C-alpha positions in Angstrom: -73.0 50.9 96.5 -69.7 50.8 98.3 -68.4 47.2 98.5 -66.6 46.2 101.6 -63.0 45.1 100.8 -61.8 41.8 102.1 -58.7 43.4 103.6 -60.7 45.2 106.3 -61.7 43.2 109.2 -65.2 43.7 110.7 -66.4 41.8 113.8 -68.8 39.1 112.9 -70.7 39.8 116.0 -70.8 43.6 115.6 -71.3 44.3 111.9 -74.4 46.1 110.4 -75.6 46.5 106.8 -75.4 49.6 104.6 -77.6 50.7 101.8 -75.1 52.6 99.7 -76.7 56.1 100.1 -74.8 58.8 98.2 -72.8 61.1 100.5 -72.8 64.4 98.6 -71.7 67.8 99.6 -74.9 69.5 100.7 -74.9 68.0 104.1 -71.6 69.7 104.8 -72.5 73.1 103.3 -76.3 73.6 103.3 -78.0 75.7 105.8 -81.2 73.8 105.1 -79.6 70.4 106.0 -78.2 72.2 109.2 -81.7 73.3 110.2 -82.9 69.7 109.7 -80.2 68.5 112.0 -81.3 71.1 114.6 -84.9 70.0 114.5 -84.6 66.2 113.9 -81.2 65.1 115.1 -79.8 67.0 118.2 -83.0 66.6 120.3 -82.8 62.8 119.9 -79.5 62.0 121.3 -77.8 62.3 124.6 -75.2 65.1 124.9 -72.1 65.1 127.2 -72.3 68.2 129.2 -69.8 68.2 131.9 -67.8 66.1 134.4 -69.1 65.2 137.9 -65.9 66.9 139.4 -67.3 70.2 138.5 -70.0 69.9 140.9 -68.7 70.2 144.5 -71.5 71.8 146.5 -75.2 72.5 146.0 -75.7 75.5 143.8 -72.7 74.6 141.5 -73.7 75.2 137.9 -72.0 74.2 134.5 -73.4 75.8 131.4 -73.2 74.0 128.1 -73.9 76.1 125.0 -74.8 73.9 122.0 -75.7 75.6 118.6 -78.4 78.1 119.4 -79.4 76.3 122.6 -78.1 76.7 126.2 -78.3 74.1 129.1 -77.4 74.6 132.7 -76.7 71.6 134.8 -77.1 72.4 138.5 -76.2 70.4 141.7 -79.2 69.9 144.1 -79.2 69.9 147.9 -79.5 66.1 147.9 -76.4 65.8 145.8 -78.2 64.8 142.4 -77.8 67.2 139.2 -80.7 68.5 137.3 -80.6 70.1 133.8 -82.6 73.2 132.6 -82.8 75.2 129.5 -80.8 78.4 130.1 -84.0 80.6 129.6 -85.9 82.6 132.1 -89.6 81.6 131.6 -90.6 85.4 132.1 -89.3 86.7 128.7 -86.5 84.5 127.6 -83.4 86.0 129.1 -80.4 83.7 129.5 -80.0 83.1 133.3 -76.2 82.0 133.5 -73.9 83.9 131.2 -70.6 82.4 132.3 -69.4 78.7 131.8 -69.6 78.0 135.6 -71.4 79.5 138.5 -72.0 78.9 142.3 -75.1 80.3 143.6 -77.7 79.9 146.4 -80.4 80.6 144.0 -80.6 81.2 140.2 -81.6 84.8 139.6 -82.4 86.5 136.1 -80.3 89.7 135.7 -83.1 91.3 133.7 -86.0 91.5 136.4 -84.5 89.5 139.2 -86.9 86.6 138.9 -85.4 84.2 141.3 -85.5 80.3 141.2 -84.7 77.6 143.7 -82.0 75.1 142.7 -84.8 72.7 141.7 -86.0 75.2 139.0 -89.0 76.4 141.0 -89.8 80.2 140.9 -89.2 81.6 144.5 -89.3 85.4 144.2 -90.6 88.0 141.6 -91.0 91.9 141.8 -94.6 92.9 142.4 -96.0 89.3 142.9 -99.5 90.7 143.2 -99.5 92.2 139.7 -100.2 88.8 138.0 -103.7 87.8 137.1 -104.4 84.7 139.2 -101.9 85.8 141.8 -98.3 85.3 142.5 -96.6 82.9 140.0 -94.2 81.8 142.7 -94.3 78.1 143.4 -96.3 77.6 140.2 -93.7 78.5 137.6 -90.6 76.3 137.0 -87.6 76.2 134.7 -88.0 73.9 131.6 -86.2 70.8 132.7 -84.3 68.3 130.6 -83.4 64.7 131.2 -80.1 64.6 133.0 -78.0 61.4 134.1 -74.4 60.3 134.7 -72.1 57.7 133.6 -68.6 57.3 134.9 -67.0 60.7 135.6 -69.6 62.3 133.1 -72.9 64.3 133.1 -75.2 64.0 130.1 -78.4 65.7 129.3 -81.1 65.1 126.6 -83.9 67.1 125.0 -86.4 64.4 124.3 -88.3 62.2 126.6 -88.6 59.2 124.2 -84.9 58.7 123.6 -83.6 55.5 125.5 -82.3 55.9 129.1 -78.6 57.0 129.1 -77.1 53.7 130.1 -79.1 51.9 127.5 -78.4 54.5 124.8 -74.5 54.3 125.5 -74.5 50.5 125.1 -72.3 48.5 124.8 -69.7 51.0 126.0 -70.5 51.0 129.7 -70.0 47.3 129.9 -67.1 47.2 127.5 -65.3 50.1 129.3 -66.0 48.9 132.9 -62.6 47.4 133.4 -60.8 50.7 133.1 -62.4 51.9 136.2 -62.8 55.5 134.9 -65.3 56.7 137.4 -62.7 58.6 139.4 -60.4 59.7 136.6 -59.2 63.3 136.7 -59.9 65.6 133.7 -56.5 67.4 133.1 -57.1 69.0 129.8 -60.1 70.9 128.8 -59.4 72.2 125.4 -61.6 73.7 122.6 -61.5 75.8 119.5 -63.6 77.4 116.7 -62.9 75.9 113.4 -63.9 76.6 109.8 -65.4 73.4 108.6 -68.7 71.4 109.3 -68.9 69.3 112.4 -69.3 66.1 110.4 -65.9 66.3 108.6 -64.0 65.4 111.9 -66.7 62.9 112.7 -66.0 61.2 109.4 -62.3 61.2 110.1 -62.8 59.5 113.6 -65.0 56.8 111.7 -62.0 55.6 109.7 -58.3 54.7 110.3 -57.5 55.1 106.6 -55.7 58.4 107.3 -53.4 57.1 110.0 -50.5 56.3 107.6 -50.8 59.7 105.9 -51.8 62.2 108.6 -50.3 60.6 111.7 -47.3 58.7 110.4 -45.3 59.0 113.6 -47.9 56.8 115.3 -46.9 53.8 113.2 -44.0 52.8 115.5 -46.2 52.0 118.5 -49.8 51.6 117.1 -50.4 48.8 114.6 -52.7 50.3 112.0 -52.5 47.4 109.6 -55.9 46.3 108.4 -55.5 42.6 109.3 -54.6 43.6 112.8 -57.4 46.3 113.2 -60.9 45.2 114.2 -63.9 47.3 113.2 -67.2 47.0 115.1 -70.6 48.5 114.4 -73.5 48.2 117.0 -77.2 48.2 116.6 -77.2 51.6 118.7 -75.5 53.4 115.8 -72.2 53.6 117.8 -69.1 52.3 116.2 -65.6 51.2 117.6 -62.2 50.2 116.4 -59.5 48.1 118.4 -55.9 48.7 117.4 -53.0 46.9 118.7 -50.9 49.2 120.9 -47.3 48.7 122.1 -46.6 47.2 118.5 -45.4 48.8 115.4 -47.6 48.8 112.2 -47.3 45.8 109.9 -47.8 48.2 106.9 -43.9 48.3 106.7 -41.4 45.9 108.2 -40.6 47.2 111.8 -40.7 43.6 113.0 -37.4 42.3 111.9 -35.5 45.4 112.9 -34.4 47.2 116.1 -37.2 48.3 118.4 -38.2 51.7 117.1 -38.7 54.7 119.0 -40.7 55.5 121.2 -41.5 51.9 121.8 -38.0 51.4 123.2 -38.5 54.0 125.8 -42.0 52.4 126.8 -40.1 48.9 127.2 -37.5 50.6 129.5 -40.2 52.3 131.5 -41.5 48.8 132.3 -37.9 47.3 133.1 -37.5 45.6 129.8 -34.4 45.8 127.6 -35.6 46.6 124.3 -32.5 45.1 122.7 -33.8 41.7 123.7 -36.6 42.1 121.2 -34.5 43.3 118.3 -35.5 41.2 115.2 -38.8 40.1 116.7 -40.3 43.5 117.9 -43.9 42.2 117.6 -43.3 40.1 120.8 -42.7 43.1 122.8 -46.5 43.7 123.3 -46.9 40.5 125.1 -43.9 41.3 127.4 -45.3 44.7 128.4 -48.6 43.0 129.3 -46.7 40.6 131.6 -44.7 43.6 133.1 -47.8 45.6 133.6 -49.4 42.8 135.5 -46.3 42.3 137.7 -45.4 45.8 138.3 -48.5 47.9 137.7 -50.1 47.6 141.3 -46.8 48.5 143.1 -46.7 51.6 140.9 -50.2 52.7 141.8 -52.0 51.5 138.8 -54.8 49.8 140.8 -57.2 49.8 138.0 -54.9 47.3 135.9 -56.3 44.4 137.9 -59.7 44.7 136.2 -58.4 45.0 132.7 -58.2 42.5 130.1 -54.7 41.8 128.6 -56.0 43.6 125.5 -57.1 46.7 127.5 -53.5 46.8 129.1 -51.8 47.7 125.8 -54.4 48.3 123.1 -56.4 51.5 122.1 -60.1 51.3 122.0 -61.5 54.0 119.7 -65.1 54.4 120.6 -67.3 56.6 118.1 -70.6 57.5 119.6 -73.4 58.5 117.3 -73.4 61.3 116.2 -70.7 63.4 117.5 -68.8 62.1 120.4 -65.5 60.0 120.5 -63.9 58.4 123.5 -60.4 56.9 122.9 -59.4 54.6 125.6 -56.0 53.5 126.6 -55.1 52.0 130.1 -53.5 55.3 131.4 -55.5 58.0 129.3 -59.1 58.7 128.2 -59.4 61.1 125.3 -62.7 62.9 124.7 -62.9 64.3 121.2 -66.2 66.0 120.0 -67.4 68.5 117.3 -70.4 70.6 117.8 -72.3 72.6 115.3 -71.9 76.4 115.0 -75.0 78.4 115.9 -75.8 79.7 112.5 -73.0 78.7 109.9 -73.0 75.0 108.5 -69.3 75.6 107.4 -68.1 76.0 111.0 -68.0 74.1 114.2 -66.6 73.8 117.8 -64.0 71.2 118.4 -63.5 70.0 122.0 -60.7 67.9 123.4 -60.7 66.6 127.0 -58.1 64.2 128.5 -58.7 62.3 131.8 -56.1 60.1 133.7 -56.4 57.8 136.6 -55.6 59.2 140.0 -52.3 57.3 140.7 -51.0 57.8 144.3 -47.8 59.7 144.3 -48.1 60.9 140.7 -47.7 64.6 140.5 -48.0 65.1 136.7 -48.9 63.2 133.6 -47.8 63.3 129.9 -50.5 64.8 127.9 -50.9 65.7 124.2 -49.6 69.1 124.9 -46.8 68.1 127.2 -46.3 67.3 130.9 -49.2 68.9 133.0 -50.1 68.6 136.7 -52.4 65.7 137.6 -55.2 67.8 138.9 -58.6 68.7 137.7 -58.7 71.1 134.8 -55.1 71.8 135.0 -55.3 73.4 131.5 -58.4 75.0 130.4 -58.5 77.1 127.1 -60.5 78.1 124.0 -58.9 79.2 120.8 -59.4 79.6 117.0 -57.9 76.8 115.0 -54.9 78.1 113.1 -53.8 80.7 115.8 -50.9 78.5 116.8 -52.4 77.3 120.0 -52.3 73.5 120.2 -55.2 71.2 120.8 -52.8 68.2 121.2 -50.3 67.1 118.5 -52.6 64.3 117.2 -55.8 66.5 117.2 -53.8 69.3 115.4 -53.1 66.8 112.6 -56.6 65.8 112.3 -57.8 69.4 112.3 -55.2 70.4 109.7 -57.2 68.7 107.0 -60.6 70.2 107.9 -60.6 73.5 106.3 -59.1 72.4 103.0 -61.7 69.6 102.9 -64.4 72.0 103.6 -63.2 74.2 100.7 -63.1 71.1 98.4 -66.6 70.1 99.2 -67.9 73.4 97.8 -66.4 72.4 94.4 -68.7 71.6 91.5 -66.2 68.8 90.8 -67.0 66.9 93.9 -69.8 64.5 93.0 -69.9 62.5 96.4 -67.7 60.2 98.5 -66.0 57.1 97.1 -65.3 54.8 100.1 -63.1 51.7 100.7 -64.4 48.9 102.7 -62.6 50.1 105.8 -64.6 53.2 105.7 -68.0 51.4 105.9 -68.5 53.1 109.5 -68.7 56.4 107.6 -71.2 55.1 105.2 -73.5 53.8 108.1 -72.9 57.1 109.9 -74.4 59.0 107.0 -77.2 56.6 106.4 -78.3 57.1 110.0 -78.0 60.7 109.6 -80.2 60.5 106.6 -82.8 58.9 108.6 -82.7 61.2 111.4 -82.8 64.4 109.4 -85.8 63.0 107.4 -87.7 62.5 110.8 -88.1 58.8 110.5 -86.9 56.0 112.6 -83.3 55.2 111.7 -82.9 51.8 109.9 -80.4 49.2 110.7 -81.2 49.2 114.5 -82.3 45.5 114.7 
């Protein structure tokens, strides 16, 4: 069993037991394991499908392909959004082939079966040629559950899964102060990658890699274990609070000059970084005060509802099984891996970035550089390794994926050996074990 190290700090209010199940390679490379996930895992969770801003008028459609499945979300005449399987009930043809559409009715390209926006069959060829009479008004697209939270649209395949806001707990309440409902998705990036979807999930369930994979973050994010708080919730979701606007305590930045880029951040809030040379850790509190004082006049109206911690820190939320929300006061990053339709050693990685709509602000600093503050200013899909950036930090995370996938295929790999700070990985895989076995997951007291 993996023993929790005393060096890592788990919240006494949000900690969960682990069993010590072995984490061996078959879950990353086996088609049989992939098939069990398709059968027993993916129908049992809510999936992020779109942002509300994509649905401006009735008939606006967003398609979400997931593995071999395809789902369409459709704005209704009353302003609500419904979700349907993207399959014609006639003979199974996919109805919507593009990622987005705007239509008065949904029409199958094969035999022109036509459906109202609510999924009801409205028109067919030769309606009198059916035993029992015309199927119009009697046949419907297969509907899925659909709900919204903040700026997001979610769908779920199973009627027994908890309602969305309950399933997301505790994040709707914990993130309420950020006021993300009207935030703008500026980046919508994705890529095909040559590793199993869980490799990046494991990566996002630990901070052990920050000093080695993201060393440049150490000058403005404190990744020291005594200063990082890990949380595990009964829902199966996890979180990590990291102090921002403060350099790491793993090395001595605190008795030196204020390091870059923390010095520029200080100047941006009218603080002279030289005043904090030799006690750089105190700069975090000074920036909190400056944001409280100057933020509203600069258009950051959401600051007033944030805690001091939210004004400067990073709240890394890992939702079981495959969705991550990284919150900072001026940016929400969505990072997700989804399974390849047929190959367990491949996946699709997605990276969205959302920003608060600050009056007068024309552009924002994104992980790929300055971009216009407008909906989907950058939308692109690539193949990882082709030189197209997914964001500088995301590129670093992805860089280890292929070599890890290759190593997992080695006869020499006998199973993961985890330090205490990676307990969230252990619990993730134990929940996964329960799901793929088709039993109610344990540890959800």
